[in-house]
Residue frames as a rotation matrix with the C-alpha (Angstrom) as fourth column:
MET 1
0.716 -0.442 0.541 11.29
0.698 0.412 -0.586 7.98
0.037 0.797 0.603 14.76
LYS 2
-0.030 -0.840 -0.541 14.75
0.632 -0.435 0.641 9.53
-0.774 -0.323 0.545 14.67
THR 3
0.968 0.251 -0.006 15.38
0.161 -0.637 -0.754 12.63
-0.193 0.729 -0.657 12.59
SER 4
0.085 -0.994 -0.061 18.61
0.215 -0.042 0.976 13.10
-0.973 -0.096 0.210 10.64
SER 5
0.777 0.061 -0.626 20.10
-0.563 -0.377 -0.735 14.38
-0.281 0.924 -0.259 7.40
THR 6
-0.380 -0.925 -0.030 22.96
-0.894 0.359 0.268 11.86
-0.237 0.128 -0.963 7.62
ILE 7
0.275 0.437 -0.857 22.55
-0.662 0.732 0.161 8.48
0.697 0.523 0.490 5.92
HIS 8
-0.193 -0.269 0.944 22.23
-0.930 0.357 -0.089 5.86
-0.313 -0.895 -0.319 8.66
ALA 9
0.030 0.260 0.965 20.74
0.017 0.965 -0.261 2.98
-0.999 0.024 0.024 6.65
VAL 10
-0.480 -0.231 -0.846 21.52
-0.834 -0.178 0.522 1.87
-0.271 0.957 -0.108 3.10
VAL 11
0.250 0.650 0.717 19.04
-0.169 0.759 -0.629 -0.38
-0.953 0.035 0.300 1.30
PHE 12
-0.725 -0.585 -0.364 20.06
-0.506 0.094 0.857 -2.29
-0.467 0.806 -0.364 -1.81
ASP 13
0.564 0.690 -0.454 18.15
-0.819 0.397 -0.414 -3.76
-0.105 0.605 0.789 -4.70
LEU 14
0.293 -0.439 0.849 19.22
-0.130 0.862 0.490 -7.30
-0.947 -0.254 0.195 -5.63
ASP 15
0.462 -0.049 0.886 19.02
0.750 0.555 -0.360 -8.05
-0.473 0.831 0.293 -9.36
ASP 16
0.365 -0.452 0.814 21.69
0.748 -0.378 -0.545 -6.26
0.554 0.808 0.201 -11.42
THR 17
0.721 -0.190 0.666 22.75
-0.451 -0.859 0.243 -4.27
0.526 -0.475 -0.705 -8.35
LEU 18
0.407 -0.566 0.717 24.54
-0.744 0.250 0.620 -6.90
-0.530 -0.786 -0.319 -6.27
TYR 19
-0.362 -0.498 0.788 25.07
0.151 0.803 0.577 -9.47
-0.920 0.328 -0.216 -9.04
PRO 20
-0.829 0.037 -0.559 24.61
-0.535 -0.345 0.771 -9.64
-0.165 0.938 0.306 -12.85
GLU 21
0.042 0.956 0.291 20.98
-0.633 0.251 -0.733 -10.48
-0.773 -0.153 0.615 -13.61
ARG 22
0.387 0.091 -0.917 21.92
-0.889 0.299 -0.346 -11.99
0.243 0.950 0.197 -16.96
ASP 23
-0.736 -0.663 -0.138 23.84
-0.580 0.722 -0.376 -14.69
0.349 -0.197 -0.916 -15.06
TYR 24
-0.542 0.637 0.548 20.59
-0.333 0.436 -0.836 -15.71
-0.771 -0.636 -0.024 -13.38
VAL 25
0.436 0.711 -0.551 18.81
-0.789 0.007 -0.615 -15.77
-0.433 0.703 0.564 -16.74
ARG 26
-0.072 -0.561 -0.824 21.52
-0.833 0.488 -0.259 -18.01
0.548 0.668 -0.503 -18.21
SER 27
-0.906 -0.257 0.335 21.38
-0.416 0.681 -0.602 -20.28
-0.073 -0.686 -0.724 -15.16
GLY 28
-0.154 0.944 0.291 17.61
-0.453 0.194 -0.870 -20.59
-0.878 -0.266 0.397 -15.47
PHE 29
0.449 0.266 -0.853 17.80
-0.894 0.118 -0.433 -21.34
-0.015 0.957 0.290 -19.17
ALA 30
-0.566 -0.720 -0.401 20.31
-0.685 0.682 -0.256 -24.10
0.458 0.130 -0.879 -18.46
ALA 31
-0.761 0.352 0.544 17.88
-0.291 0.565 -0.772 -25.67
-0.580 -0.746 -0.328 -15.97
VAL 32
0.321 0.923 -0.214 15.04
-0.600 0.023 -0.800 -25.51
-0.733 0.385 0.561 -18.49
ALA 33
0.165 -0.334 -0.928 17.25
-0.938 0.236 -0.252 -26.96
0.303 0.912 -0.275 -21.25
ARG 34
-0.863 -0.488 0.132 18.18
-0.502 0.795 -0.341 -29.90
0.062 -0.361 -0.931 -19.03
ARG 35
-0.326 0.836 0.440 14.49
-0.286 0.357 -0.889 -30.59
-0.901 -0.416 0.123 -18.48
LEU 36
0.561 0.621 -0.547 13.74
-0.660 -0.062 -0.749 -30.53
-0.499 0.781 0.375 -22.21
ALA 37
-0.285 -0.793 -0.539 16.77
-0.958 0.256 0.129 -32.53
0.036 0.553 -0.833 -23.30
GLY 38
0.667 0.446 0.597 16.39
-0.452 0.879 -0.151 -36.13
-0.592 -0.169 0.788 -24.31
ALA 39
0.176 -0.612 0.771 18.01
0.444 0.749 0.492 -38.83
-0.879 0.256 0.403 -26.38
ASP 40
-0.028 -0.131 0.991 17.42
0.998 -0.066 0.020 -36.84
0.062 0.989 0.133 -29.56
ARG 41
0.782 0.300 0.546 17.49
0.285 -0.952 0.114 -33.33
0.554 0.066 -0.830 -28.09
ASP 42
-0.162 -0.972 -0.172 20.73
0.776 -0.018 -0.631 -31.59
0.610 -0.235 0.757 -27.14
ALA 43
0.525 0.375 -0.764 20.58
0.821 -0.462 0.337 -29.50
-0.226 -0.804 -0.550 -23.93
ALA 44
-0.399 -0.770 -0.497 23.44
0.542 -0.636 0.550 -27.26
-0.740 -0.050 0.671 -25.06
ALA 45
-0.814 0.143 0.562 21.66
0.495 -0.333 0.802 -26.38
0.302 0.932 0.200 -28.30
MET 46
0.237 0.971 -0.026 18.45
0.792 -0.178 0.584 -25.58
0.563 -0.159 -0.811 -26.44
GLU 47
0.328 -0.200 -0.923 20.25
0.747 -0.543 0.383 -23.41
-0.578 -0.816 -0.029 -23.91
ALA 48
-0.742 -0.670 -0.030 22.04
0.481 -0.563 0.673 -21.58
-0.468 0.484 0.739 -26.72
TYR 49
-0.454 0.662 0.596 18.73
0.645 -0.217 0.733 -20.95
0.614 0.717 -0.329 -28.49
LEU 50
0.556 0.688 -0.466 17.12
0.812 -0.332 0.480 -19.51
0.175 -0.646 -0.743 -25.35
TRP 51
0.064 -0.644 -0.763 20.19
0.641 -0.559 0.526 -17.38
-0.765 -0.522 0.377 -24.61
ASP 52
-0.821 -0.366 0.438 20.43
0.566 -0.420 0.710 -16.03
-0.076 0.831 0.552 -28.16
ASN 53
0.008 0.913 0.408 16.79
0.718 -0.289 0.633 -14.96
0.696 0.289 -0.658 -27.99
PHE 54
0.598 0.151 -0.787 17.41
0.750 -0.450 0.484 -13.19
-0.281 -0.880 -0.383 -24.70
LEU 55
-0.373 -0.851 -0.369 20.43
0.575 -0.525 0.628 -11.33
-0.728 0.022 0.685 -26.10
ALA 56
-0.817 0.123 0.563 18.33
0.496 -0.347 0.796 -10.29
0.293 0.930 0.223 -29.09
GLY 57
-0.870 0.482 0.101 15.62
-0.468 -0.744 -0.477 -8.89
-0.155 -0.462 0.873 -26.81
ARG 58
-0.166 0.824 -0.542 13.15
-0.634 0.332 0.698 -11.67
0.755 0.460 0.467 -27.57
SER 59
-0.958 -0.283 0.054 12.62
-0.210 0.558 -0.803 -12.98
0.197 -0.780 -0.594 -24.04
ALA 60
-0.253 0.940 0.228 8.80
-0.858 -0.109 -0.501 -12.78
-0.447 -0.323 0.835 -24.05
LYS 61
0.733 0.639 0.234 7.32
-0.517 0.746 -0.419 -16.27
-0.442 0.186 0.877 -24.47
VAL 62
-0.078 -0.873 -0.481 10.78
-0.995 0.095 -0.011 -17.64
0.056 0.478 -0.877 -25.20
PHE 63
-0.636 -0.120 0.762 9.81
-0.329 0.936 -0.127 -21.12
-0.698 -0.332 -0.635 -23.99
ASP 64
0.508 0.838 0.198 6.90
-0.028 0.246 -0.969 -21.18
-0.861 0.487 0.148 -26.44
ALA 65
0.615 -0.336 -0.713 9.32
-0.784 -0.356 -0.508 -20.13
-0.083 0.872 -0.482 -29.18
ALA 66
-0.506 -0.843 0.181 11.75
-0.832 0.533 0.155 -22.88
-0.227 -0.072 -0.971 -28.19
GLY 67
-0.193 0.519 0.833 8.98
-0.068 0.840 -0.539 -25.46
-0.979 -0.161 -0.127 -28.30
THR 68
0.833 0.514 -0.203 8.09
-0.187 -0.083 -0.979 -24.41
-0.520 0.854 0.027 -31.84
HIS 69
0.325 -0.799 -0.506 11.72
-0.945 -0.282 -0.163 -24.19
-0.013 0.532 -0.847 -32.96
PHE 70
-0.709 -0.674 0.208 12.58
-0.688 0.725 0.006 -27.68
-0.154 -0.139 -0.978 -31.73
GLY 71
-0.286 0.677 -0.678 9.22
-0.544 0.468 0.697 -29.24
0.789 0.568 0.234 -32.64
LEU 72
-0.975 -0.220 -0.024 8.38
-0.095 0.512 -0.854 -30.15
0.200 -0.830 -0.520 -29.04
ASN 73
-0.225 0.970 -0.089 4.60
0.120 0.118 0.986 -29.62
0.967 0.211 -0.143 -29.21
LEU 74
-0.925 -0.195 -0.325 4.50
0.341 -0.055 -0.938 -28.11
0.165 -0.979 0.117 -25.71
SER 75
0.079 0.997 -0.023 1.14
0.784 -0.047 0.619 -27.67
0.616 -0.067 -0.785 -24.05
THR 76
0.354 0.140 0.925 0.11
-0.306 -0.917 0.256 -24.77
0.884 -0.374 -0.282 -21.83
ALA 77
0.989 0.012 0.148 0.79
-0.143 0.351 0.925 -27.01
-0.041 -0.936 0.349 -18.84
ASP 78
0.483 -0.871 0.086 4.25
0.869 0.465 -0.170 -27.84
0.108 0.157 0.982 -20.20
ILE 79
-0.011 -0.459 0.888 5.09
0.308 -0.847 -0.434 -24.13
0.951 0.269 0.151 -20.53
ALA 80
0.678 0.328 0.658 3.87
-0.488 -0.468 0.736 -23.50
0.550 -0.820 -0.157 -16.99
GLU 81
0.914 -0.392 -0.106 6.15
0.375 0.714 0.591 -26.29
-0.156 -0.580 0.800 -15.77
LEU 82
0.139 -0.907 0.398 9.13
0.866 -0.084 -0.494 -24.74
0.481 0.414 0.773 -17.54
VAL 83
0.188 0.002 0.982 8.39
-0.194 -0.980 0.039 -21.33
0.963 -0.198 -0.183 -15.98
ASP 84
0.936 0.194 0.295 8.25
-0.325 0.151 0.934 -23.02
0.136 -0.969 0.204 -12.59
ILE 85
0.625 -0.778 -0.054 11.57
0.780 0.624 0.037 -24.77
0.004 -0.065 0.998 -13.23
TYR 86
-0.001 -0.615 0.789 13.12
0.489 -0.688 -0.536 -21.43
0.872 0.385 0.301 -14.16
ARG 87
0.293 0.223 0.930 11.82
-0.482 -0.805 0.345 -19.72
0.825 -0.550 -0.129 -11.00
THR 88
0.878 0.130 0.461 12.65
-0.475 0.352 0.806 -22.50
-0.058 -0.927 0.371 -8.58
HIS 89
0.659 -0.697 -0.283 16.02
0.410 0.649 -0.641 -23.71
0.630 0.306 0.713 -9.85
ARG 90
0.658 -0.553 -0.511 19.12
0.471 -0.228 0.852 -23.31
-0.587 -0.802 0.110 -7.67
PRO 91
0.989 -0.145 0.029 20.95
-0.063 -0.590 -0.805 -20.52
0.134 0.794 -0.593 -9.48
ALA 92
0.268 -0.963 -0.014 24.62
0.949 0.261 0.177 -20.57
-0.167 -0.061 0.984 -10.38
ILE 93
0.648 0.018 0.761 25.37
0.266 -0.942 -0.204 -16.91
0.713 0.335 -0.615 -9.67
GLN 94
-0.102 -0.724 -0.682 28.02
0.994 -0.049 -0.096 -14.87
0.036 -0.688 0.725 -7.87
PRO 95
0.633 0.309 -0.710 28.13
0.436 -0.900 -0.003 -11.26
-0.640 -0.308 -0.704 -6.61
TYR 96
0.851 -0.419 0.315 29.77
0.020 -0.575 -0.818 -8.56
0.525 0.702 -0.481 -8.64
GLY 97
0.041 -0.938 -0.343 33.47
0.753 0.255 -0.606 -8.34
0.656 -0.234 0.717 -7.87
GLY 98
-0.800 -0.499 0.333 34.16
0.150 -0.703 -0.695 -6.47
0.581 -0.506 0.637 -4.64
ILE 99
0.047 0.921 0.386 30.58
-0.353 -0.346 0.869 -6.52
0.935 -0.177 0.309 -3.35
PRO 100
0.590 0.210 -0.780 31.10
0.567 0.580 0.585 -8.77
0.575 -0.787 0.223 -0.29
ASP 101
-0.388 -0.808 -0.443 34.09
0.912 -0.269 -0.310 -6.71
0.131 -0.524 0.842 0.90
PHE 102
-0.722 0.174 0.669 32.21
0.002 -0.967 0.254 -3.49
0.691 0.185 0.698 0.18
LEU 103
0.368 0.930 0.017 29.18
-0.093 0.019 0.995 -4.58
0.925 -0.368 0.093 2.22
ALA 104
0.352 -0.326 -0.878 31.43
0.874 0.449 0.184 -5.67
0.334 -0.832 0.443 5.09
LEU 105
-0.737 -0.675 0.010 33.08
0.645 -0.708 -0.287 -2.25
0.201 -0.205 0.958 5.10
LEU 106
-0.505 0.605 0.615 29.84
-0.132 -0.759 0.638 -0.33
0.853 0.241 0.463 4.71
ARG 107
0.484 0.794 -0.369 28.12
0.235 0.288 0.928 -2.03
0.843 -0.536 -0.047 7.62
GLU 108
-0.406 -0.677 -0.614 30.82
0.845 -0.022 -0.534 -0.77
0.348 -0.736 0.581 9.98
ASP 109
-0.907 0.058 -0.417 29.02
0.169 -0.857 -0.487 2.58
-0.385 -0.512 0.768 10.07
HIS 110
-0.488 0.826 -0.281 25.65
-0.849 -0.375 0.372 1.93
0.202 0.420 0.885 8.40
ARG 111
-0.256 0.528 0.810 22.78
-0.188 0.795 -0.577 -0.42
-0.948 -0.300 -0.105 8.89
LEU 112
-0.859 -0.170 -0.482 22.06
-0.500 0.081 0.862 -2.36
-0.107 0.982 -0.154 5.73
GLY 113
-0.015 0.909 0.416 18.85
-0.295 0.394 -0.871 -3.53
-0.955 -0.136 0.262 4.13
LEU 114
-0.978 -0.167 0.124 17.70
0.056 0.365 0.929 -5.36
-0.200 0.916 -0.348 1.02
LEU 115
-0.021 0.992 -0.127 14.49
-0.247 -0.128 -0.961 -4.59
-0.969 0.011 0.247 -0.86
SER 116
-0.903 -0.361 -0.232 13.79
-0.334 0.251 0.909 -6.58
-0.270 0.898 -0.348 -4.01
ASP 117
0.218 0.946 -0.239 10.85
-0.903 0.103 -0.417 -7.35
-0.370 0.306 0.877 -6.26
GLY 118
-0.500 -0.360 -0.788 10.35
-0.747 0.639 0.182 -10.70
0.438 0.680 -0.588 -7.90
PHE 119
0.511 0.759 -0.404 8.68
-0.516 0.647 0.562 -14.06
0.688 -0.079 0.722 -7.52
LEU 120
-0.210 -0.482 0.851 9.31
-0.939 0.341 -0.039 -16.26
-0.271 -0.807 -0.524 -4.53
PRO 121
0.810 -0.540 -0.228 11.10
0.292 0.034 0.956 -18.52
-0.508 -0.841 0.185 -3.87
ALA 122
0.596 -0.620 0.510 13.33
0.671 0.035 -0.741 -17.31
0.441 0.784 0.437 -6.73
GLN 123
0.492 -0.417 0.764 14.48
-0.342 -0.900 -0.271 -14.17
0.801 -0.128 -0.585 -4.91
GLU 124
0.759 -0.185 0.625 15.23
-0.597 0.188 0.780 -16.07
-0.262 -0.965 0.032 -1.70
MET 125
0.776 -0.463 0.428 17.22
0.491 0.870 0.052 -18.67
-0.397 0.170 0.902 -3.60
LYS 126
0.570 -0.583 0.579 19.23
0.322 -0.490 -0.810 -15.96
0.756 0.648 -0.092 -5.35
LEU 127
0.520 -0.351 0.778 20.22
-0.721 -0.668 0.181 -14.39
0.457 -0.656 -0.601 -2.04
GLU 128
0.801 -0.212 0.560 21.13
-0.248 0.735 0.632 -17.80
-0.545 -0.645 0.536 -0.64
ALA 129
0.740 -0.522 0.424 23.30
0.672 0.537 -0.510 -18.59
0.039 0.662 0.748 -3.67
LEU 130
0.492 -0.535 0.687 25.08
0.043 -0.773 -0.633 -15.24
0.870 0.340 -0.357 -3.39
LYS 131
0.149 -0.396 -0.906 25.88
0.922 0.388 -0.018 -15.83
0.358 -0.832 0.423 0.31
LEU 132
-0.619 -0.353 0.702 25.20
0.226 -0.936 -0.271 -12.18
0.752 -0.009 0.659 1.13
ARG 133
0.406 0.914 -0.009 22.37
0.309 -0.128 0.942 -12.40
0.860 -0.386 -0.334 3.66
ARG 134
0.217 -0.364 -0.906 24.77
0.972 0.162 0.168 -12.12
0.086 -0.917 0.389 6.60
PHE 135
-0.780 -0.596 0.192 25.50
0.591 -0.802 -0.088 -8.52
0.206 0.045 0.977 5.68
PHE 136
-0.469 0.686 0.556 21.91
-0.068 -0.656 0.752 -7.29
0.881 0.315 0.354 5.97
ASP 137
-0.964 0.208 0.163 20.09
-0.189 -0.107 -0.976 -6.19
-0.185 -0.972 0.143 9.09
GLU 138
-0.031 0.997 0.074 16.76
-0.293 0.062 -0.954 -6.28
-0.955 -0.051 0.291 7.25
VAL 139
-0.987 -0.156 0.039 15.71
-0.016 0.338 0.941 -8.24
-0.160 0.928 -0.336 4.17
LEU 140
-0.125 0.990 -0.065 12.36
-0.179 -0.086 -0.980 -7.57
-0.976 -0.111 0.188 2.55
PHE 141
-0.941 0.020 0.338 11.11
0.328 0.304 0.894 -9.26
-0.085 0.952 -0.293 -0.60
SER 142
-0.753 0.647 -0.117 8.16
-0.632 -0.762 -0.141 -7.13
-0.181 -0.032 0.983 -1.68
GLU 143
-0.443 0.581 -0.683 6.28
-0.294 0.626 0.723 -10.24
0.847 0.521 -0.106 -2.82
THR 144
-0.712 0.151 -0.686 5.72
0.632 0.562 -0.533 -11.06
0.305 -0.813 -0.496 0.87
LEU 145
-0.763 0.452 -0.462 3.60
-0.022 -0.733 -0.680 -7.89
-0.645 -0.509 0.569 1.13
GLY 146
0.340 0.875 0.346 1.58
0.403 0.197 -0.894 -8.77
-0.850 0.443 -0.286 -1.96
ARG 147
-0.094 -0.396 0.913 2.03
0.990 0.056 0.126 -8.13
-0.101 0.916 0.387 -5.66
SER 148
0.753 0.448 0.482 0.73
0.507 -0.862 0.009 -4.58
0.420 0.237 -0.876 -5.22
ALA 149
0.824 -0.485 -0.294 3.84
0.036 -0.472 0.881 -3.84
-0.566 -0.736 -0.372 -3.13
TRP 150
0.154 -0.787 0.597 6.21
0.956 0.272 0.113 -4.30
-0.251 0.553 0.794 -6.06
LYS 151
-0.461 -0.405 -0.789 8.02
0.205 -0.914 0.349 -1.13
-0.863 -0.001 0.505 -7.08
PRO 152
-0.541 -0.524 0.657 7.16
0.184 -0.836 -0.516 1.63
0.820 -0.159 0.549 -7.83
SER 153
0.607 0.775 -0.175 4.90
0.314 -0.032 0.949 1.14
0.730 -0.631 -0.263 -4.79
THR 154
-0.031 -0.579 0.815 6.06
-0.646 -0.610 -0.458 2.88
0.763 -0.540 -0.355 -1.61
GLN 155
0.833 0.545 0.093 4.98
-0.392 0.465 0.794 -0.03
0.389 -0.698 0.601 0.62
GLY 156
0.607 -0.659 -0.444 8.34
0.670 0.725 -0.161 -1.79
0.428 -0.200 0.881 0.87
PHE 157
-0.345 -0.764 0.545 10.22
0.330 -0.642 -0.692 1.43
0.879 -0.059 0.473 1.48
GLU 158
0.122 0.486 0.866 7.80
-0.693 -0.583 0.425 2.54
0.711 -0.651 0.265 4.16
ALA 159
0.934 0.226 -0.276 8.04
-0.007 0.786 0.619 -0.86
0.357 -0.576 0.735 5.84
LEU 160
0.210 -0.937 -0.278 11.84
0.818 0.324 -0.476 -0.69
0.536 -0.127 0.835 5.98
SER 161
-0.327 -0.259 0.909 11.77
-0.142 -0.937 -0.318 2.89
0.934 -0.233 0.270 7.23
GLN 162
0.578 0.619 0.531 9.62
-0.657 -0.031 0.753 1.68
0.483 -0.785 0.389 10.11
ARG 163
0.852 -0.290 -0.435 11.84
0.405 0.893 0.198 -1.33
0.331 -0.345 0.878 10.79
PHE 164
-0.168 -0.983 0.076 14.93
0.761 -0.178 -0.623 0.87
0.626 -0.047 0.778 10.94
ASP 165
0.499 0.455 -0.737 13.03
0.816 -0.534 0.222 3.58
-0.293 -0.712 -0.638 12.85
LEU 166
-0.586 -0.732 -0.348 14.48
0.466 -0.656 0.594 6.19
-0.663 0.186 0.725 10.51
PRO 167
0.449 0.693 -0.564 13.02
-0.127 -0.575 -0.808 8.95
-0.884 0.435 -0.170 8.32
GLY 168
0.859 -0.062 0.508 13.59
0.499 0.323 -0.804 8.97
-0.115 0.944 0.308 4.59
SER 169
0.814 -0.557 0.162 16.24
-0.462 -0.792 -0.399 11.67
0.351 0.249 -0.903 4.94
ALA 170
0.145 -0.776 0.613 18.44
-0.872 0.192 0.450 9.17
-0.467 -0.600 -0.649 6.81
MET 171
0.240 0.027 0.970 18.08
0.130 0.990 -0.060 6.38
-0.962 0.141 0.234 4.24
ALA 172
-0.268 -0.362 -0.893 19.47
-0.865 -0.318 0.388 5.61
-0.424 0.877 -0.228 0.79
TYR 173
0.606 0.439 0.664 18.39
-0.047 0.852 -0.521 3.18
-0.794 0.285 0.537 -1.90
VAL 174
-0.384 -0.809 -0.446 20.92
-0.697 -0.064 0.715 1.74
-0.606 0.585 -0.539 -4.35
ALA 175
0.293 0.588 0.754 19.48
0.200 0.733 -0.650 0.12
-0.935 0.341 0.097 -7.47
ASP 176
-0.678 -0.672 0.298 19.73
0.332 0.081 0.940 -0.13
-0.655 0.737 0.168 -11.25
ASN 177
-0.517 0.546 0.659 16.37
0.850 0.236 0.472 0.34
0.102 0.804 -0.586 -13.01
PRO 178
-0.984 0.093 -0.150 15.13
-0.064 -0.980 -0.186 3.92
-0.164 -0.174 0.971 -13.56
ALA 179
-0.567 0.818 -0.098 11.77
-0.126 0.032 0.992 2.67
0.814 0.574 0.085 -14.82
LYS 180
0.447 0.841 -0.306 10.65
0.130 0.278 0.952 1.63
0.885 -0.465 0.015 -11.33
ASP 181
-0.006 -0.528 -0.850 13.35
0.835 0.465 -0.295 1.72
0.551 -0.711 0.437 -8.66
PHE 182
-0.795 -0.577 -0.185 13.53
0.586 -0.653 -0.481 5.39
0.156 -0.491 0.857 -7.71
VAL 183
-0.239 0.793 0.560 9.97
0.063 -0.563 0.824 6.73
0.969 0.232 0.085 -7.85
ALA 184
0.667 0.602 -0.438 9.07
0.411 0.192 0.891 5.66
0.621 -0.775 -0.119 -4.31
PRO 185
0.071 -0.670 -0.739 12.32
0.988 -0.052 0.142 6.53
-0.134 -0.741 0.658 -2.50
ASN 186
-0.775 -0.301 0.555 12.33
0.439 -0.889 0.129 9.95
0.455 0.344 0.821 -4.17
ALA 187
0.055 0.907 0.417 8.77
0.015 -0.418 0.908 10.58
0.998 -0.043 -0.037 -3.01
LEU 188
0.804 0.261 -0.533 9.72
0.469 0.271 0.840 9.56
0.364 -0.926 0.096 0.54
GLY 189
0.848 -0.461 0.261 12.83
-0.513 -0.836 0.194 11.73
0.128 -0.299 -0.946 0.71
TRP 190
0.675 -0.654 0.341 15.42
0.365 0.698 0.617 8.96
-0.641 -0.292 0.709 0.45
ARG 191
0.002 -0.753 -0.658 18.76
-0.755 -0.433 0.493 9.43
-0.656 0.496 -0.570 -1.30
SER 192
0.830 0.364 0.423 18.30
-0.007 0.765 -0.644 7.48
-0.558 0.532 0.637 -4.54
ILE 193
-0.066 -0.951 -0.301 21.43
-0.734 -0.158 0.661 6.15
-0.676 0.264 -0.688 -6.23
GLN 194
0.958 0.243 -0.155 21.66
-0.279 0.646 -0.710 4.35
-0.073 0.723 0.687 -9.55
PHE 195
0.096 -0.947 0.307 24.71
-0.503 0.220 0.836 2.07
-0.859 -0.235 -0.455 -9.56
LEU 196
0.738 0.202 -0.643 25.78
-0.672 0.140 -0.727 1.28
-0.057 0.969 0.239 -13.10
ARG 197
-0.095 -0.736 0.670 27.59
-0.270 0.667 0.695 -1.87
-0.958 -0.114 -0.262 -14.17
PRO 198
-0.623 -0.159 -0.766 28.40
-0.779 0.040 0.626 -3.17
-0.069 0.986 -0.149 -17.67
GLY 199
-0.864 0.241 -0.442 25.78
-0.025 0.857 0.515 -5.49
0.503 0.456 -0.735 -19.10
GLN 200
-0.761 0.648 0.016 22.87
-0.030 -0.011 -0.999 -4.47
-0.648 -0.761 0.028 -16.87
VAL 201
-0.606 0.581 0.544 19.53
0.793 0.501 0.348 -5.44
-0.070 0.642 -0.763 -18.37
HIS 202
0.345 0.930 0.124 17.35
0.920 -0.361 0.151 -2.48
0.185 0.062 -0.981 -17.33
SER 203
-0.171 -0.474 -0.864 19.70
0.756 -0.625 0.193 0.40
-0.631 -0.621 0.465 -16.52
ARG 204
-0.976 -0.215 0.023 18.88
0.173 -0.712 0.681 2.31
-0.130 0.669 0.732 -19.72
ASN 205
-0.200 0.974 0.110 15.13
0.955 0.169 0.244 2.19
0.220 0.154 -0.963 -19.23
PRO 206
-0.460 0.084 0.884 13.51
0.057 -0.991 0.124 5.64
0.886 0.107 0.450 -19.25
ALA 207
-0.870 0.135 -0.475 12.44
0.482 0.024 -0.876 7.02
-0.107 -0.991 -0.086 -15.90
PRO 208
0.114 0.957 0.268 8.84
0.868 -0.227 0.442 8.13
0.484 0.182 -0.856 -15.31
PRO 209
0.178 -0.007 0.984 8.15
-0.176 -0.984 0.025 11.59
0.968 -0.178 -0.177 -13.86
GLY 210
0.562 -0.016 0.827 9.79
-0.810 -0.215 0.546 11.79
0.169 -0.977 -0.134 -10.45
GLY 211
0.976 -0.081 0.201 11.76
0.029 0.968 0.248 8.61
-0.215 -0.236 0.948 -11.08
GLU 212
0.523 -0.851 0.040 15.19
-0.124 -0.122 -0.985 9.93
0.843 0.510 -0.169 -11.97
PRO 213
0.436 -0.439 -0.786 17.90
0.875 0.411 0.257 8.85
0.210 -0.799 0.563 -9.51
LYS 214
0.982 -0.089 -0.165 19.41
-0.020 -0.925 0.380 11.69
-0.187 -0.370 -0.910 -7.51
ILE 215
0.128 -0.990 -0.059 22.91
-0.786 -0.138 0.602 10.29
-0.604 -0.031 -0.796 -8.00
ILE 216
0.978 0.055 -0.201 24.40
-0.174 0.747 -0.642 8.07
0.115 0.663 0.740 -10.74
LEU 217
0.261 -0.917 0.303 27.63
-0.835 -0.057 0.547 6.21
-0.485 -0.396 -0.780 -9.92
ARG 218
0.692 -0.063 -0.719 29.86
-0.540 0.615 -0.575 3.62
0.478 0.786 0.392 -11.54
ASP 219
-0.174 -0.787 -0.592 32.34
0.033 0.596 -0.802 2.41
0.984 -0.159 -0.077 -8.93
LEU 220
0.399 0.385 -0.832 32.28
0.729 0.417 0.543 1.28
0.556 -0.823 -0.115 -5.32
GLY 221
-0.581 -0.672 -0.460 34.65
0.814 -0.484 -0.322 4.00
-0.006 -0.561 0.828 -4.11
ALA 222
-0.850 0.324 0.414 32.33
-0.157 -0.908 0.388 6.71
0.502 0.265 0.823 -5.37
LEU 223
0.150 0.942 -0.299 29.36
0.112 0.284 0.952 4.90
0.982 -0.176 -0.063 -3.86
ARG 224
0.019 -0.251 -0.968 31.07
0.965 0.257 -0.048 4.74
0.261 -0.933 0.247 -0.50
ALA 225
-0.904 -0.420 -0.083 31.78
0.428 -0.882 -0.197 8.46
0.010 -0.214 0.977 -0.65
ALA 226
-0.572 0.749 0.335 28.18
-0.219 -0.533 0.817 9.28
0.790 0.394 0.469 -1.64
LEU 227
0.326 0.727 -0.604 26.87
0.390 0.479 0.787 7.49
0.861 -0.492 -0.128 1.43
ARG 228
-0.489 -0.568 -0.662 29.00
0.849 -0.135 -0.512 9.41
0.201 -0.812 0.548 3.92
């Protein structure tokens, strides 16, 4: 494995790092609302109800709540079907402004990777919808390694370090969520960078011991400079 103090590979998180996660949530709610809609049930009203609950921080069991609110008498199997629809729908999402051009520029002198938690095939479909896969030399959805590999596990980071044949000192991880994203890369000697954007869902979560990002940035120019 090569040794270096210069950043040679930059690995990105997906949700709320390369695109707004709330857009995916809204897209999924729209898919669920279409499934529930009928002759006497308005899809727009159902979507609005789900979205309002999300904005109010009431996303846990939101489909159960919708069933009660609209008098749908949903069974456990019905709720499971709605969760599946949410996770397998084709999302209507786009990257944050400037991200495609930034990745194209960055890969001129860095190798790029993607490491993201989340259920499959949802994560794969997100990346497909964003049309960003072409920028990455390595893509790793931690779910493919098993649920135990989800962050803050080091498994995904170690796997990418091996794939790139680089030590942690030559790698950086760019993500949004202090609660889980930076524990492992910090422990492995990576440069951990929290990239802040308006409206992120998890960026204000408290970090556990050892989980604070080494750098906090808010614009692509500063991110580019931090990776040099």
